[in-house]
N, C-alpha and C positions, 0 to 999 in steps of 0.2 A: 627696915622696910625695903623691899626690892620690887622691881618691875621687870617683866620679861616680854620682849617683843620679837616676833619672828620676821626676819627680812631676808628675802631671797634664799630661804633654806637655812639661815643662820640664826641662832638664838642670841639676842643681845640682852645682857643682864645689866641693868642700871641699879646700883646700890645707893640709896640715900642714907648717908651716914650721920646726918644732923637732924634734929627734931624739926617737924614742920613749923615754919614761921621763924626758925632761928637763922641767923646769918652765918654762913659757913666761913671758915678761915680762908683768907686769900693766899694763893701760892706766892713764892718769892717774886719780887719785882722782875718783870720780863726784861730781857736784854734789848737795848735799842741799837740798831745797826749804826756802826761808827764809820768814820772816814777809813778808806782802804787804800792799799797800794796795788791791788789787782782785783778786777771784777770782770764779769761776763754779762753783757747786754744780750739776752737770747734772741732778740729780733730787731731789725731796722728795715726801713723801706725807702725806696726812691723809684716808685713804680706806679703804673696805671692800675686802677681798681675797677670794680663794677660800677655801672651807672655813671660813667664819665668822670669818676673821681681820680685824683692823683695824690698818692700818699708820699709824704716826706717825713724825715726824722729830725727833730730838733734836740740837740744835746748841749748841755752846759756843764763845764768842768771847773771846779773851784779848788785852788791850792791854798789850804789853811795853814801851811807850814811856813817856816822862815827860809826855806830852800827854794832855789830855782832848779828845775829838773825837766827831763824829757819823758813823756809817756809813749810807750810803744802801743800803737793801735793796729789790730789785725782784723780783717774781714774774712769770714768763712761762709762758703756756700756748701752744697751737698758733697762736693768732692774734696772739701778741706779748706784750708786757708788759701785765699786767692790774691790778697793784697795786704801790704804792710805800709804804714806811714808813721811819722814821728810828730808828736805835738809838744812843742816847747811851752812851758807855763812858768811864769814868774811867781814869787812869793806874794800871796794875797790877790792874785789875778783870777778873774773868771773868763774862761774862753767859751764863747757860744757859737755854735754852728747851726744855722737855720736849715740846712740840708746836709746833714753830717756825712752821709754816704758819698754824695757827689763832691762835697767840699774837701773831704779828707782822702777818699780813695779813687775818685774818678767815676767813669760811666758804668757803675754797677747798679743792679736793681734792688737787691735785698740780701740779708744775711745776718749772722750773729757777729757781734763786735766784742773783741777782747781788748781790755785796756790794762796795761801793766807798766808801773814806774820802775820795777826792778829792785826796789829797796823799801823795806818796811818803814823807813823814816820819811819817804817821799809819798805821803798819803794825799788823797784827793776825795772830793765829794762830787757826785754826778746826779744831774736831773735829766731825764730823757722822756721824750714823748713822740709818738707817731701822730701826725695831724693831716687833715684834709680841709682845703678851703672850698666852701660851697656858696651858693647864692644866699643862704641863710646865715653865713658866717663861717668861722673856723670851728671844726670839731677835733678834739684832741684825745689821745689815749695815752695815759702815763705807762711807761715801761719799767718794770721792776728789774733790778740787777740781781744776780745770784752769786754766792760764794760756795765753798764746799758743803756747808750745812744745808744748802738748798738743792744739792745734786741728788739725782736718782741713781740707784745702783741695782744690780741683779737681786739683792736681798731686800731692797727698799723701793718698791714701786711708788708712783706718784698719782695724785688725784687732782682733777679740776671739777668743780661742782657748780650747780645752778645755771647751766648753759642750755640754750634752746637752738633748735634747727627747724625752722618752719617758714611760713610765708613772710614773717616779720623779721626773722633773724637768721643769719648764717654764722657758722663758727669754724675757725681754723685752729689746728693744733700744730705746734712746731717744736723742734728739739735742736739743741746745740751740744755737740759732743765735747766732753772734757778728756777724751781718750785718744791716744795716738793710733789705735787700730780701728778698723771698721766695726760697726755694731748694728744690731737689729733692734728696732723699736716696734712694740706691739700695742695697739690701741683697742680698748674694749669699751663700748658705750653702754651706759646703764640708765634706766629711767629713775623717776623720783622714789620708787619703791625698791631700788637696787636690783632690778631684774635686767638681764642682758638684753640689749636691743641690737638686732642685726648681727653680722658676722665680725669677728676680730679682723683688724687691718694691720698689716706689718709693712715696714719699709726699712731700707738699709741706708746708713750714712757713713761716709768715709771718716778716717781719723781727723779729729777736730772739725768735722763737717757740720752742716746745718741743712735742715729741710722743713718745709711747712706744707700741710695738706688740709683740704676741706673735709669736714665731717659730713658724710652723705647718708646719715640715717636720721629719721625724724626724732626729735627730742623736745620735751617741754620741762624745763628746769631739772634736767638730768645731769649726767656727769660722764667723765672719761677716766678709765684706769689706764695708766701708762707704764709699761714694763720695758726694761732695757737690759741688754746683755753686758753693758759696761757702764761707765760713769757719764751722766748726761744731765743737762738742764732743759726742762720742757715747760710749755705754757699753752694757754688757749686764749683766743681773742674772739669774743662774740660781737658781731657787727650788725647794726640796724640796717635793714635793706632799703629804707627810705632816706635816712639822713647820712648813712655811712659812719655814724658815730659808733665807736668801738669801746669795749670793756676788756682790759687785759687782766689775766689771772695767771700767776706763776704756779706751776704744778707743785703741790705740797707732798713731800715724801712721807711714807708711813710704813 
């Protein structure tokens, strides 16, 4: 039994290989992200936002190993890596920074954060969130980190989906480069039926650079296709215009 649906000029064929009412076989158990020796947090903030908000980034790093070691932390903006610092962490220790950008790098506003212990034996676990304090309390947005499997390449564009840009929500899209040379990123917005909305938007970032831009086309539960000329990690953040509460989504390569 098969079903065909036309979306944006493409025929999507869905083949149902099991009888109706039968339970299909499950695929192999998915891999769970493990402790790592190197990761990229594609965004962080220490900056004023809309409607009087001030966004900060909280980062907690846990050392589950029996070693004490130093983690190299690098901060990248559009022009590339602009600040470097070292974080010493003992065996079994959790280091928490309530305003990571300011505490570790100084007076910078935003950027991507690269954390590297330099040795596969020196692994760590990270929890990160961007937050804003309001009269109604604290609103937080968890930030996912990425490794090579989460990177976009020229042959493997990325997608963020289910986002809106209207009177209630605004959306930002950002990218952090994994390449030493400059590259161009192209964004294409599409609606819930996979039709292009507005014109494509392109920007350039330097080697190991980072940049974030607002999506300026109307969307209702639509998405963004992200194409890159080199290796890059991208994301979207949809923010409520009243509460400043945000939802982070790492771009998924396909």
